[in-house]
MARPA-677326 format. One record per atom (N, C-alpha, C): residue number from 1; atom name; x, y, z. Coordinates in nm, 4 decimals, always signed. Layout:
- NUM|CA|X|Y|Z
...
//
This chain:
- 1|N|-0.6980|+3.2589|+2.0670
- 1|CA|-0.6033|+3.1824|+2.1428
- 1|C|-0.6123|+3.0361|+2.0986
- 2|N|-0.5000|+2.9794|+2.0670
- 2|CA|-0.4965|+2.8425|+2.0178
- 2|C|-0.5172|+2.7450|+2.1322
- 3|N|-0.5923|+2.6407|+2.0997
- 3|CA|-0.6134|+2.5364|+2.2009
- 3|C|-0.4903|+2.4490|+2.2116
- 4|N|-0.4552|+2.4196|+2.3267
- 4|CA|-0.3430|+2.3278|+2.3481
- 4|C|-0.3961|+2.1853|+2.3357
- 5|N|-0.3176|+2.0997|+2.2747
- 5|CA|-0.3583|+1.9587|+2.2647
- 5|C|-0.3448|+1.8952|+2.4005
- 6|N|-0.4451|+1.8167|+2.4312
- 6|CA|-0.4412|+1.7471|+2.5600
- 6|C|-0.3711|+1.6141|+2.5429
- 7|N|-0.2758|+1.5921|+2.6212
- 7|CA|-0.2050|+1.4647|+2.6204
- 7|C|-0.2391|+1.3914|+2.7487
- 8|N|-0.2374|+1.2599|+2.7423
- 8|CA|-0.2652|+1.1843|+2.8640
- 8|C|-0.1421|+1.1872|+2.9542
- 9|N|-0.1475|+1.1135|+3.0604
- 9|CA|-0.0384|+1.1209|+3.1581
- 9|C|+0.0952|+1.0722|+3.1019
- 10|N|+0.0913|+0.9937|+2.9912
- 10|CA|+0.2162|+0.9481|+2.9299
- 10|C|+0.2680|+1.0473|+2.8266
- 11|N|+0.1928|+1.1544|+2.8051
- 11|CA|+0.2342|+1.2534|+2.7071
- 11|C|+0.1957|+1.2174|+2.5647
- 12|N|+0.1031|+1.1224|+2.5470
- 12|CA|+0.0618|+1.0788|+2.4139
- 12|C|-0.0667|+1.1491|+2.3755
- 13|N|-0.0669|+1.2088|+2.2585
- 13|CA|-0.1877|+1.2727|+2.2064
- 13|C|-0.2740|+1.1619|+2.1462
- 14|N|-0.3868|+1.1303|+2.2076
- 14|CA|-0.4724|+1.0189|+2.1650
- 14|C|-0.5319|+1.0415|+2.0264
- 15|N|-0.5576|+1.1661|+1.9913
- 15|CA|-0.6133|+1.1943|+1.8596
- 15|C|-0.5127|+1.1542|+1.7512
- 16|N|-0.3871|+1.1886|+1.7699
- 16|CA|-0.2840|+1.1506|+1.6739
- 16|C|-0.2675|+0.9994|+1.6695
- 17|N|-0.2802|+0.9336|+1.7827
- 17|CA|-0.2686|+0.7875|+1.7870
- 17|C|-0.3797|+0.7215|+1.7070
- 18|N|-0.5033|+0.7760|+1.7190
- 18|CA|-0.6153|+0.7190|+1.6430
- 18|C|-0.5931|+0.7368|+1.4935
- 19|N|-0.5433|+0.8520|+1.4519
- 19|CA|-0.5157|+0.8763|+1.3102
- 19|C|-0.4086|+0.7798|+1.2613
- 20|N|-0.3030|+0.7645|+1.3381
- 20|CA|-0.1953|+0.6732|+1.2996
- 20|C|-0.2457|+0.5295|+1.2935
- 21|N|-0.3300|+0.4906|+1.3884
- 21|CA|-0.3849|+0.3545|+1.3880
- 21|C|-0.4723|+0.3325|+1.2658
- 22|N|-0.5515|+0.4325|+1.2280
- 22|CA|-0.6349|+0.4205|+1.1081
- 22|C|-0.5507|+0.4065|+0.9832
- 23|N|-0.4428|+0.4841|+0.9759
- 23|CA|-0.3531|+0.4745|+0.8608
- 23|C|-0.2865|+0.3376|+0.8569
- 24|N|-0.2493|+0.2868|+0.9735
- 24|CA|-0.1861|+0.1553|+0.9799
- 24|C|-0.2848|+0.0467|+0.9392
- 25|N|-0.4081|+0.0553|+0.9856
- 25|CA|-0.5100|-0.0427|+0.9488
- 25|C|-0.5336|-0.0403|+0.7984
- 26|N|-0.5424|+0.0793|+0.7406
- 26|CA|-0.5619|+0.0911|+0.5959
- 26|C|-0.4418|+0.0335|+0.5220
- 27|N|-0.3225|+0.0615|+0.5734
- 27|CA|-0.2015|+0.0079|+0.5111
- 27|C|-0.1992|-0.1439|+0.5123
- 28|N|-0.2407|-0.2029|+0.6219
- 28|CA|-0.2475|-0.3494|+0.6314
- 28|C|-0.3504|-0.4031|+0.5322
- 29|N|-0.4651|-0.3365|+0.5226
- 29|CA|-0.5697|-0.3810|+0.4293
- 29|C|-0.5209|-0.3724|+0.2852
- 30|N|-0.4518|-0.2636|+0.2507
- 30|CA|-0.3988|-0.2494|+0.1142
- 30|C|-0.2929|-0.3558|+0.0884
- 31|N|-0.2053|-0.3796|+0.1855
- 31|CA|-0.1039|-0.4840|+0.1694
- 31|C|-0.1679|-0.6211|+0.1496
- 32|N|-0.2728|-0.6500|+0.2246
- 32|CA|-0.3439|-0.7770|+0.2097
- 32|C|-0.4089|-0.7854|+0.0718
- 33|N|-0.4701|-0.6761|+0.0277
- 33|CA|-0.5306|-0.6719|-0.1058
- 33|C|-0.4254|-0.6979|-0.2133
- 34|N|-0.3109|-0.6329|-0.2026
- 34|CA|-0.2040|-0.6525|-0.3009
- 34|C|-0.1547|-0.7967|-0.2970
- 35|N|-0.1376|-0.8526|-0.1781
- 35|CA|-0.0929|-0.9915|-0.1651
- 35|C|-0.1908|-1.0876|-0.2322
- 36|N|-0.3189|-1.0746|-0.2011
- 36|CA|-0.4212|-1.1621|-0.2603
- 36|C|-0.4241|-1.1435|-0.4120
- 37|N|-0.4125|-1.0197|-0.4566
- 37|CA|-0.4122|-0.9917|-0.6005
- 37|C|-0.2936|-1.0590|-0.6680
- 38|N|-0.1766|-1.0492|-0.6080
- 38|CA|-0.0588|-1.1146|-0.6650
- 38|C|-0.0760|-1.2660|-0.6685
- 39|N|-0.1300|-1.3232|-0.5624
- 39|CA|-0.1489|-1.4685|-0.5572
- 39|C|-0.2477|-1.5157|-0.6636
- 40|N|-0.3624|-1.4493|-0.6728
- 40|CA|-0.4664|-1.4921|-0.7679
- 40|C|-0.4216|-1.4681|-0.9116
- 41|N|-0.3735|-1.3474|-0.9407
- 41|CA|-0.3344|-1.3175|-1.0788
- 41|C|-0.2134|-1.4001|-1.1207
- 42|N|-0.1231|-1.4267|-1.0269
- 42|CA|-0.0082|-1.5110|-1.0582
- 42|C|-0.0496|-1.6531|-1.0902
- 43|N|-0.1408|-1.7074|-1.0096
- 43|CA|-0.1903|-1.8433|-1.0346
- 43|C|-0.2576|-1.8523|-1.1713
- 44|N|-0.3474|-1.7593|-1.1996
- 44|CA|-0.4230|-1.7634|-1.3254
- 44|C|-0.3303|-1.7425|-1.4446
- 45|N|-0.2481|-1.6379|-1.4395
- 45|CA|-0.1600|-1.6076|-1.5523
- 45|C|-0.0619|-1.7215|-1.5784
- 46|N|-0.0025|-1.7734|-1.4730
- 46|CA|+0.0962|-1.8797|-1.4914
- 46|C|+0.0320|-2.0112|-1.5352
- 47|N|-0.0875|-2.0395|-1.4875
- 47|CA|-0.1583|-2.1603|-1.5324
- 47|C|-0.1891|-2.1517|-1.6809
- 48|N|-0.2458|-2.0403|-1.7222
- 48|CA|-0.2818|-2.0244|-1.8635
- 48|C|-0.1579|-2.0184|-1.9521
- 49|N|-0.0556|-1.9459|-1.9081
- 49|CA|+0.0651|-1.9360|-1.9895
- 49|C|+0.1366|-2.0708|-1.9962
- 50|N|+0.1393|-2.1430|-1.8856
- 50|CA|+0.1995|-2.2762|-1.8858
- 50|C|+0.1273|-2.3714|-1.9793
- 51|N|-0.0041|-2.3625|-1.9802
- 51|CA|-0.0838|-2.4436|-2.0719
- 51|C|-0.0484|-2.4104|-2.2168
- 52|N|-0.0419|-2.2816|-2.2458
- 52|CA|-0.0111|-2.2344|-2.3817
- 52|C|+0.1305|-2.2736|-2.4245
- 53|N|+0.2270|-2.2506|-2.3380
- 53|CA|+0.3671|-2.2667|-2.3762
- 53|C|+0.4200|-2.4091|-2.3633
- 54|N|+0.3625|-2.4880|-2.2717
- 54|CA|+0.4219|-2.6184|-2.2433
- 54|C|+0.3302|-2.7380|-2.2671
- 55|N|+0.1999|-2.7212|-2.2502
- 55|CA|+0.1081|-2.8345|-2.2647
- 55|C|+0.0598|-2.8480|-2.4087
- 56|N|+0.0051|-2.7417|-2.4626
- 56|CA|-0.0559|-2.7509|-2.5955
- 56|C|+0.0429|-2.7786|-2.7091
- 57|N|+0.1680|-2.7333|-2.7019
- 57|CA|+0.2617|-2.7752|-2.8068
- 57|C|+0.2824|-2.9267|-2.8103
- 58|N|+0.2767|-2.9920|-2.6951
- 58|CA|+0.2897|-3.1377|-2.6899
- 58|C|+0.1633|-3.2030|-2.7456
- 59|N|+0.0472|-3.1471|-2.7107
- 59|CA|-0.0796|-3.2043|-2.7576
- 59|C|-0.0893|-3.2053|-2.9096
- 60|N|-0.0312|-3.1050|-2.9740
- 60|CA|-0.0385|-3.0971|-3.1211
- 60|C|+0.0222|-3.2190|-3.1887
- 61|N|+0.1119|-3.2876|-3.1193
- 61|CA|+0.1794|-3.4036|-3.1785
- 61|C|+0.1086|-3.5359|-3.1493
- 62|N|+0.0019|-3.5313|-3.0714
- 62|CA|-0.0733|-3.6538|-3.0432
- 62|C|-0.1648|-3.6881|-3.1600
- 63|N|-0.1955|-3.8164|-3.1768
- 63|CA|-0.2976|-3.8536|-3.2751
- 63|C|-0.4312|-3.7885|-3.2374
- 64|N|-0.5153|-3.7638|-3.3360
- 64|CA|-0.6408|-3.6917|-3.3163
- 64|C|-0.7272|-3.7421|-3.2024
- 65|N|-0.7467|-3.8725|-3.1935
- 65|CA|-0.8335|-3.9285|-3.0898
- 65|C|-0.7810|-3.8949|-2.9504
- 66|N|-0.6516|-3.9169|-2.9296
- 66|CA|-0.5919|-3.8883|-2.7993
- 66|C|-0.5917|-3.7383|-2.7702
- 67|N|-0.5607|-3.6606|-2.8721
- 67|CA|-0.5563|-3.5153|-2.8522
- 67|C|-0.6921|-3.4612|-2.8083
- 68|N|-0.7969|-3.5013|-2.8765
- 68|CA|-0.9313|-3.4527|-2.8415
- 68|C|-0.9708|-3.5018|-2.7027
- 69|N|-0.9350|-3.6250|-2.6693
- 69|CA|-0.9651|-3.6776|-2.5356
- 69|C|-0.8970|-3.5932|-2.4278
- 70|N|-0.7696|-3.5595|-2.4490
- 70|CA|-0.6977|-3.4772|-2.3514
- 70|C|-0.7565|-3.3363|-2.3470
- 71|N|-0.7867|-3.2789|-2.4643
- 71|CA|-0.8468|-3.1442|-2.4682
- 71|C|-0.9770|-3.1415|-2.3882
- 72|N|-1.0576|-3.2443|-2.4041
- 72|CA|-1.1841|-3.2508|-2.3297
- 72|C|-1.1587|-3.2614|-2.1795
- 73|N|-1.0546|-3.3341|-2.1409
- 73|CA|-1.0187|-3.3423|-1.9994
- 73|C|-0.9730|-3.2080|-1.9445
- 74|N|-0.8947|-3.1348|-2.0229
- 74|CA|-0.8499|-3.0019|-1.9803
- 74|C|-0.9675|-2.9060|-1.9658
- 75|N|-1.0680|-2.9227|-2.0511
- 75|CA|-1.1875|-2.8381|-2.0400
- 75|C|-1.2546|-2.8561|-1.9042
- 76|N|-1.2511|-2.9780|-1.8537
- 76|CA|-1.3164|-3.0050|-1.7248
- 76|C|-1.2405|-2.9408|-1.6090
- 77|N|-1.1079|-2.9365|-1.6166
- 77|CA|-1.0317|-2.8764|-1.5069
- 77|C|-1.0230|-2.7249|-1.5224
- 78|N|-0.9678|-2.6790|-1.6334
- 78|CA|-0.9547|-2.5347|-1.6553
- 78|C|-1.0918|-2.4681|-1.6627
- 79|N|-1.1867|-2.5363|-1.7211
- 79|CA|-1.3208|-2.4794|-1.7384
- 79|C|-1.3952|-2.4548|-1.6087
- 80|N|-1.3551|-2.5208|-1.5035
- 80|CA|-1.4194|-2.4995|-1.3726
- 80|C|-1.3523|-2.3872|-1.2938
- 81|N|-1.2224|-2.3735|-1.3103
- 81|CA|-1.1454|-2.2808|-1.2282
- 81|C|-1.1273|-2.1438|-1.2944
- 82|N|-1.0963|-2.1429|-1.4220
- 82|CA|-1.0556|-2.0185|-1.4868
- 82|C|-1.1657|-1.9134|-1.5029
- 83|N|-1.2914|-1.9498|-1.5226
- 83|CA|-1.3913|-1.8414|-1.5287
- 83|C|-1.3919|-1.7566|-1.4012
- 84|N|-1.3819|-1.8216|-1.2877
- 84|CA|-1.3771|-1.7487|-1.1605
- 84|C|-1.2432|-1.6765|-1.1478
- 85|N|-1.1354|-1.7462|-1.1762
- 85|CA|-1.0022|-1.6874|-1.1626
- 85|C|-0.9806|-1.5671|-1.2516
- 86|N|-1.0215|-1.5769|-1.3777
- 86|CA|-1.0011|-1.4647|-1.4697
- 86|C|-1.0872|-1.3448|-1.4315
- 87|N|-1.2079|-1.3707|-1.3857
- 87|CA|-1.2942|-1.2613|-1.3399
- 87|C|-1.2321|-1.1936|-1.2181
- 88|N|-1.1802|-1.2735|-1.1255
- 88|CA|-1.1141|-1.2175|-1.0073
- 88|C|-0.9926|-1.1329|-1.0451
- 89|N|-0.9211|-1.1722|-1.1502
- 89|CA|-0.8059|-1.0922|-1.1941
- 89|C|-0.8483|-0.9491|-1.2259
- 90|N|-0.9562|-0.9351|-1.3000
- 90|CA|-1.0052|-0.8015|-1.3361
- 90|C|-1.0474|-0.7261|-1.2104
- 91|N|-1.1302|-0.7889|-1.1288
- 91|CA|-1.1843|-0.7236|-1.0088
- 91|C|-1.0716|-0.6822|-0.9138
- 92|N|-0.9773|-0.7707|-0.8900
- 92|CA|-0.8684|-0.7403|-0.7968
- 92|C|-0.7756|-0.6318|-0.8505
- 93|N|-0.7466|-0.6345|-0.9805
- 93|CA|-0.6615|-0.5293|-1.0379
- 93|C|-0.7292|-0.3931|-1.0271
- 94|N|-0.8595|-0.3881|-1.0499
- 94|CA|-0.9338|-0.2626|-1.0333
- 94|C|-0.9289|-0.2181|-0.8870
- 95|N|-0.9451|-0.3119|-0.7953
- 95|CA|-0.9407|-0.2779|-0.6525
- 95|C|-0.8046|-0.2207|-0.6140
- 96|N|-0.6969|-0.2796|-0.6643
- 96|CA|-0.5631|-0.2274|-0.6357
- 96|C|-0.5469|-0.0884|-0.6973
- 97|N|-0.6004|-0.0686|-0.8172
- 97|CA|-0.5911|+0.0631|-0.8816
- 97|C|-0.6635|+0.1696|-0.8001
- 98|N|-0.7774|+0.1337|-0.7435
- 98|CA|-0.8576|+0.2295|-0.6664
- 98|C|-0.7981|+0.2530|-0.5277
- 99|N|-0.7568|+0.1459|-0.4618
- 99|CA|-0.7142|+0.1546|-0.3216
- 99|C|-0.5679|+0.1904|-0.3020
- 100|N|-0.4902|+0.1833|-0.4049
- 100|CA|-0.3483|+0.2148|-0.3887
- 100|C|-0.2638|+0.0916|-0.4059
- 101|N|-0.1428|+0.0999|-0.3580
- 101|CA|-0.0521|-0.0119|-0.3757
- 101|C|+0.0448|+0.0152|-0.4884
- 102|N|+0.0749|+0.1416|-0.5126
- 102|CA|+0.1700|+0.1769|-0.6169
- 102|C|+0.1076|+0.2698|-0.7180
- 103|N|+0.1821|+0.2987|-0.8247
- 103|CA|+0.1288|+0.3876|-0.9280
- 103|C|-0.0010|+0.3317|-0.9871
- 104|N|-0.1060|+0.4105|-0.9814
- 104|CA|-0.2368|+0.3647|-1.0274
- 104|C|-0.2400|+0.3234|-1.1726
- 105|N|-0.1612|+0.3894|-1.2572
- 105|CA|-0.1652|+0.3566|-1.3996
- 105|C|-0.1193|+0.2139|-1.4255
- 106|N|-0.0303|+0.1610|-1.3417
- 106|CA|+0.0135|+0.0223|-1.3590
- 106|C|-0.1008|-0.0748|-1.3309
- 107|N|-0.1715|-0.0522|-1.2218
- 107|CA|-0.2838|-0.1403|-1.1871
- 107|C|-0.3974|-0.1258|-1.2874
- 108|N|-0.4241|-0.0026|-1.3324
- 108|CA|-0.5292|+0.0151|-1.4341
- 108|C|-0.4899|-0.0541|-1.5645
- 109|N|-0.3632|-0.0466|-1.6014
- 109|CA|-0.3166|-0.1162|-1.7224
- 109|C|-0.3318|-0.2671|-1.7071
- 110|N|-0.3026|-0.3179|-1.5877
- 110|CA|-0.3221|-0.4608|-1.5607
- 110|C|-0.4690|-0.4974|-1.5746
- 111|N|-0.5565|-0.4145|-1.5186
- 111|CA|-0.7007|-0.4416|-1.5271
- 111|C|-0.7464|-0.4461|-1.6721
- 112|N|-0.6939|-0.3554|-1.7545
- 112|CA|-0.7297|-0.3548|-1.8972
- 112|C|-0.6797|-0.4825|-1.9642
- 113|N|-0.5557|-0.5222|-1.9361
- 113|CA|-0.5018|-0.6456|-1.9953
- 113|C|-0.5866|-0.7661|-1.9557
- 114|N|-0.6236|-0.7742|-1.8277
- 114|CA|-0.7076|-0.8850|-1.7822
- 114|C|-0.8455|-0.8801|-1.8478
- 115|N|-0.9032|-0.7618|-1.8588
- 115|CA|-1.0368|-0.7484|-1.9187
- 115|C|-1.0352|-0.7871|-2.0663
- 116|N|-0.9316|-0.7474|-2.1386
- 116|CA|-0.9217|-0.7848|-2.2803
- 116|C|-0.9055|-0.9364|-2.2927
- 117|N|-0.8279|-0.9970|-2.2033
- 117|CA|-0.8136|-1.1434|-2.2037
- 117|C|-0.9484|-1.2106|-2.1808
- 118|N|-1.0262|-1.1590|-2.0870
- 118|CA|-1.1607|-1.2134|-2.0627
- 118|C|-1.2470|-1.1952|-2.1867
- 119|N|-1.2361|-1.0807|-2.2513
- 119|CA|-1.3138|-1.0558|-2.3731
- 119|C|-1.2831|-1.1575|-2.4823
- 120|N|-1.1545|-1.1834|-2.5077
- 120|CA|-1.1176|-1.2850|-2.6070
- 120|C|-1.1659|-1.4231|-2.5643
- 121|N|-1.1570|-1.4507|-2.4360
- 121|CA|-1.2011|-1.5804|-2.3848
- 121|C|-1.3482|-1.6031|-2.4159
- 122|N|-1.4298|-1.5042|-2.3824
- 122|CA|-1.5747|-1.5170|-2.4011
- 122|C|-1.6111|-1.5178|-2.5495
- 123|N|-1.5460|-1.4334|-2.6279
- 123|CA|-1.5819|-1.4198|-2.7696
- 123|C|-1.5309|-1.5344|-2.8559
- 124|N|-1.4132|-1.5880|-2.8241
- 124|CA|-1.3515|-1.6866|-2.9136
- 124|C|-1.3354|-1.8231|-2.8472
- 125|N|-1.2641|-1.8278|-2.7359
- 125|CA|-1.2267|-1.9567|-2.6792
- 125|C|-1.3434|-2.0348|-2.6201
- 126|N|-1.4338|-1.9670|-2.5507
- 126|CA|-1.5463|-2.0391|-2.4898
- 126|C|-1.6328|-2.1087|-2.5952
- 127|N|-1.6715|-2.0418|-2.7049
- 127|CA|-1.7501|-2.1146|-2.8057
- 127|C|-1.6762|-2.2365|-2.8628
- 128|N|-1.5454|-2.2227|-2.8831
- 128|CA|-1.4684|-2.3370|-2.9324
- 128|C|-1.4626|-2.4462|-2.8253
- 129|N|-1.4475|-2.4069|-2.6999
- 129|CA|-1.4467|-2.5058|-2.5910
- 129|C|-1.5787|-2.5815|-2.5838
- 130|N|-1.6884|-2.5099|-2.5991
- 130|CA|-1.8201|-2.5755|-2.5959
- 130|C|-1.8304|-2.6769|-2.7092
- 131|N|-1.7863|-2.6369|-2.8285
- 131|CA|-1.7897|-2.7292|-2.9431
- 131|C|-1.6989|-2.8492|-2.9183
- 132|N|-1.5777|-2.8239|-2.8701
- 132|CA|-1.4827|-2.9324|-2.8436
- 132|C|-1.5393|-3.0305|-2.7417
- 133|N|-1.6070|-2.9807|-2.6416
- 133|CA|-1.6670|-3.0662|-2.5399
- 133|C|-1.7711|-3.1615|-2.5955
- 134|N|-1.8278|-3.1276|-2.7093
- 134|CA|-1.9306|-3.2126|-2.7720
- 134|C|-1.8735|-3.3107|-2.8745
- 135|N|-1.7477|-3.2960|-2.9085
- 135|CA|-1.6886|-3.3812|-3.0106
- 135|C|-1.6729|-3.5246|-2.9616
- 136|N|-1.6914|-3.6169|-3.0539
- 136|CA|-1.6605|-3.7575|-3.0300
- 136|C|-1.5152|-3.7767|-3.0729
- 137|N|-1.4251|-3.8088|-2.9802
- 137|CA|-1.2840|-3.8218|-3.0172
- 137|C|-1.2590|-3.9222|-3.1301
- 138|N|-1.3405|-4.0252|-3.1372
- 138|CA|-1.3225|-4.1262|-3.2419
- 138|C|-1.3769|-4.0794|-3.3763
- 139|N|-1.4602|-3.9772|-3.3747
- 139|CA|-1.5248|-3.9281|-3.4966
- 139|C|-1.5334|-3.7753|-3.4955
- 140|N|-1.4198|-3.7042|-3.4969
- 140|CA|-1.4258|-3.5579|-3.4870
- 140|C|-1.4866|-3.4958|-3.6130
- 141|N|-1.5405|-3.3758|-3.6004
- 141|CA|-1.6010|-3.3105|-3.7162
- 141|C|-1.4946|-3.2680|-3.8177
- 142|N|-1.5378|-3.2491|-3.9394
- 142|CA|-1.4475|-3.1990|-4.0431
- 142|C|-1.3953|-3.0617|-4.0004
- 143|N|-1.2684|-3.0379|-4.0237
- 143|CA|-1.2093|-2.9087|-3.9910
- 143|C|-1.1741|-2.8897|-3.8448
- 144|N|-1.1766|-2.9969|-3.7658
- 144|CA|-1.1515|-2.9830|-3.6225
- 144|C|-1.0115|-2.9300|-3.5932
- 145|N|-0.9124|-2.9687|-3.6745
- 145|CA|-0.7759|-2.9208|-3.6507
- 145|C|-0.7657|-2.7700|-3.6746
- 146|N|-0.8343|-2.7198|-3.7748
- 146|CA|-0.8374|-2.5758|-3.8018
- 146|C|-0.9019|-2.5021|-3.6837
- 147|N|-1.0090|-2.5599|-3.6307
- 147|CA|-1.0764|-2.5005|-3.5146
- 147|C|-0.9828|-2.4959|-3.3950
- 148|N|-0.9077|-2.6028|-3.3716
- 148|CA|-0.8139|-2.6063|-3.2593
- 148|C|-0.6982|-2.5074|-3.2811
- 149|N|-0.6523|-2.4913|-3.4048
- 149|CA|-0.5466|-2.3929|-3.4324
- 149|C|-0.5955|-2.2518|-3.4009
- 150|N|-0.7202|-2.2245|-3.4352
- 150|CA|-0.7780|-2.0930|-3.4027
- 150|C|-0.7822|-2.0748|-3.2511
- 151|N|-0.8251|-2.1781|-3.1796
- 151|CA|-0.8277|-2.1726|-3.0333
- 151|C|-0.6874|-2.1468|-2.9790
- 152|N|-0.5876|-2.2184|-3.0320
- 152|CA|-0.4501|-2.2036|-2.9841
- 152|C|-0.3959|-2.0636|-3.0095
- 153|N|-0.4295|-2.0047|-3.1239
- 153|CA|-0.3855|-1.8679|-3.1510
- 153|C|-0.4388|-1.7736|-3.0431
- 154|N|-0.5677|-1.7809|-3.0161
- 154|CA|-0.6263|-1.6920|-2.9162
- 154|C|-0.5858|-1.7303|-2.7739
- 155|N|-0.5517|-1.8564|-2.7521
- 155|CA|-0.4948|-1.8951|-2.6227
- 155|C|-0.3624|-1.8227|-2.6028
- 156|N|-0.2854|-1.8109|-2.7091
- 156|CA|-0.1600|-1.7361|-2.7016
- 156|C|-0.1835|-1.5896|-2.6694
- 157|N|-0.2785|-1.5287|-2.7378
- 157|CA|-0.3114|-1.3879|-2.7119
- 157|C|-0.3540|-1.3712|-2.5663
- 158|N|-0.4456|-1.4560|-2.5217
- 158|CA|-0.4959|-1.4485|-2.3839
- 158|C|-0.3837|-1.4700|-2.2823
- 159|N|-0.3002|-1.5686|-2.3085
- 159|CA|-0.1924|-1.6019|-2.2152
- 159|C|-0.0937|-1.4868|-2.2002
- 160|N|-0.0569|-1.4264|-2.3115
- 160|CA|+0.0345|-1.3120|-2.3042
- 160|C|-0.0310|-1.1951|-2.2321
- 161|N|-0.1586|-1.1696|-2.2593
- 161|CA|-0.2286|-1.0611|-2.1890
- 161|C|-0.2329|-1.0867|-2.0386
- 162|N|-0.2617|-1.2100|-2.0005
- 162|CA|-0.2656|-1.2440|-1.8577
- 162|C|-0.1276|-1.2307|-1.7935
- 163|N|-0.0246|-1.2752|-1.8636
- 163|CA|+0.1108|-1.2643|-1.8093
- 163|C|+0.1525|-1.1176|-1.7968
- 164|N|+0.1223|-1.0378|-1.8978
- 164|CA|+0.1519|-0.8939|-1.8921
- 164|C|+0.0742|-0.8294|-1.7777
- 165|N|-0.0532|-0.8657|-1.7631
- 165|CA|-0.1327|-0.8134|-1.6521
- 165|C|-0.0709|-0.8480|-1.5179
- 166|N|-0.0237|-0.9705|-1.5039
- 166|CA|+0.0403|-1.0124|-1.3790
- 166|C|+0.1665|-0.9309|-1.3518
- 167|N|+0.2495|-0.9122|-1.4535
- 167|CA|+0.3719|-0.8332|-1.4364
- 167|C|+0.3371|-0.6896|-1.3967
- 168|N|+0.2331|-0.6339|-1.4577
- 168|CA|+0.1902|-0.4977|-1.4228
- 168|C|+0.1399|-0.4900|-1.2785
- 169|N|+0.0659|-0.5914|-1.2345
- 169|CA|+0.0197|-0.5944|-1.0954
- 169|C|+0.1394|-0.6068|-1.0007
- 170|N|+0.2373|-0.6888|-1.0374
- 170|CA|+0.3587|-0.6999|-0.9552
- 170|C|+0.4263|-0.5636|-0.9423
- 171|N|+0.4385|-0.4935|-1.0537
- 171|CA|+0.5008|-0.3607|-1.0505
- 171|C|+0.4183|-0.2638|-0.9665
- 172|N|+0.2862|-0.2677|-0.9840
- 172|CA|+0.1987|-0.1771|-0.9075
- 172|C|+0.2086|-0.2040|-0.7582
- 173|N|+0.2246|-0.3290|-0.7214
- 173|CA|+0.2282|-0.3651|-0.5802
- 173|C|+0.3631|-0.3478|-0.5137
- 174|N|+0.4682|-0.3283|-0.5934
- 174|CA|+0.6017|-0.3211|-0.5339
- 174|C|+0.6744|-0.1899|-0.5598
- 175|N|+0.6222|-0.1071|-0.6490
- 175|CA|+0.6892|+0.0204|-0.6818
- 175|C|+0.6518|+0.1251|-0.5801
//
């Protein structure tokens, strides 16, 4: 004999209400995760892409002393924020892939794009940034322009990867 569900005096099955409340709480948490992920990845991707597309092309036309001085200044601002921001991009994209928020393959693809960008950053750009930070703008080392061109090439690679990762996270969070 099947058990009848007990409803309270209002006719509401409390067990079903608890399940629905849990689903709603999880939905709110996933929505918050997706929102934070979009905000962080958007900030990081757009900052790096803006630097690549709009700032560094102008810097290339400055005289060497001024260019190196500005590059060193950018190292102080971007160098403080982006290590944390880029790491968060990977972590948050993985969290969205695991917790939901759209097709998982989109979020996993975003996580891969962010991770590859971090890999290029650590392998190529950070060593060049460390060297640039030590340069005397009035007396740069031989070959400094070649070194900066190499940095700019990989800045382009990183920027596109970050922008693609952001677009993938947007798709994962809205599809």
